[in-house]
N, C-alpha and C positions, 0 to 999 in steps of 0.2 A: 254137288249134292252132298259131299262129305262135310262141307262147312255147315250145312243145315242139319244133317242127320247125325253127325259125329262119326267117329271111327266105328266100323261095323264089328259085331261080335264074331268070334271064331265060327260059330254056327252059320252066320250070315255069309261069311267069306266062303265057307265050304259049299254053301248052296250054289255058288257061281259055277262050280265044277270046272274051274280054270286054274291050273297050276301057276300060270304066269300072273294072273290077277292076284292069286293068293300070296305069291312071293312078294309082289309089290305092296299089297295092302298090309301084310304082316310087318313091314318095315315102318309103317306110319306110327307116329307117337299117339298114345291114347288122347282123344279129344272128345269133348262133350258137344253134343249138338246144340242148336239154338232152339228156343221155344218158338213154335210156329205162330203162336198168338202175338209174339213180339214182331214177327215178320209181316203178319197179315192181321193187324188189329181190328180192321173194319169188316171182316168177312162173317157171314152167318155161320151158325153151328153146322148146318149141312155142308157148306163149303169147306169149313175146317176139317170135318170128318173125311171128306173126299180127298183133300190135300194130304192128310195123314196117311190115308190108305194107299195113295199113289206114290208117296215119297218113302216107301219101304225099300231099303237097300236090297234085302233078300227077295229075289224074284218070286219065290214060293209064297211069300207073305203079301206081295203087292197085288192089287186088284188087276184082273185081266181086263182087256178092253170091253168085253161084253158085260162084266160085272160093273165096270165104271159107267157104262151107258145106262145101267139099271139103277144107279145110285140116285137117291132122292134129289140131290142137287141138280142133276141134269136130266132127270126122268121126263120132264116136260118136253124135252127135245128127242126123246127116244121113240123110234118107230121101227119095230121089228120087221115089218113088211118092206121097209125101205133101207135096210141095213144088211146087205149080204155078208155071209160069213165065209171066209176062205177055208177050204177043206184041207189044204195041204200046208205043211210047215214051210215057211219061207226062210231060206238060209242066205244070209248076206256073206258073200265071200270076203274074208278079211285078209289083208296082207300083213302078216305078223312080223314083217321085216323091221328090224330096229334101225332107225335112221339117226344120224348125228343131228345136233341142233342146226348145224350149217346146212345139212341136207333138207331138213324140214323147212328151214327158212327159204332155201332156193326153190323148193317145190311150191311153197306158198306164193312167193313172188312170181313164179312162172304162171301159176294159176290166175293170179291177179292180172298180170299182163295179158294173158289170153282173153280173160273176160273183158278187159278194157278194149281190146281190139274188136271183139264181137260187138260191144256196145257202140263203139265209134262207127262201125259198118252200119249198124242198125239206124243210128241217128242220121248218118250221112244219107242213107237210102230214104228214110222218112222225110228228111228236109228236102232232098232233091225231088221226091215225088210231090210234095206239097207245092213247091214253087214251079214245077213243070206244068201244073194244072193252069196256072195263071198265064204262062207264056203262050199256051196253045190258043 
């Protein structure tokens, strides 16, 4: 996101209300964002407006999901009767533990291995069930 938006302002960093994020972001060199029209040259004005409003680094300046659903670009898909709103704040528990690169790599590879095993089991079972129909 920072490659597109550029380095956030101090106000935008403060809006995160995260000392850890602030410390990391303050160390970044000043960078200029890219022009969205260069990234998305073929989009309509409504689409560009929605993209700009969603790609705000500062969460207080970014469209909420409900505001985004009411935006002209997607309004044709909006149906208030069919879009329930969650009444409580959803908190995602984050493990703020700092891992080494080696730890991250091992965790990633372990997750990949686990997923491959699950997929192999699934394919074996599907293959076995498909051919057992013909043997019966």
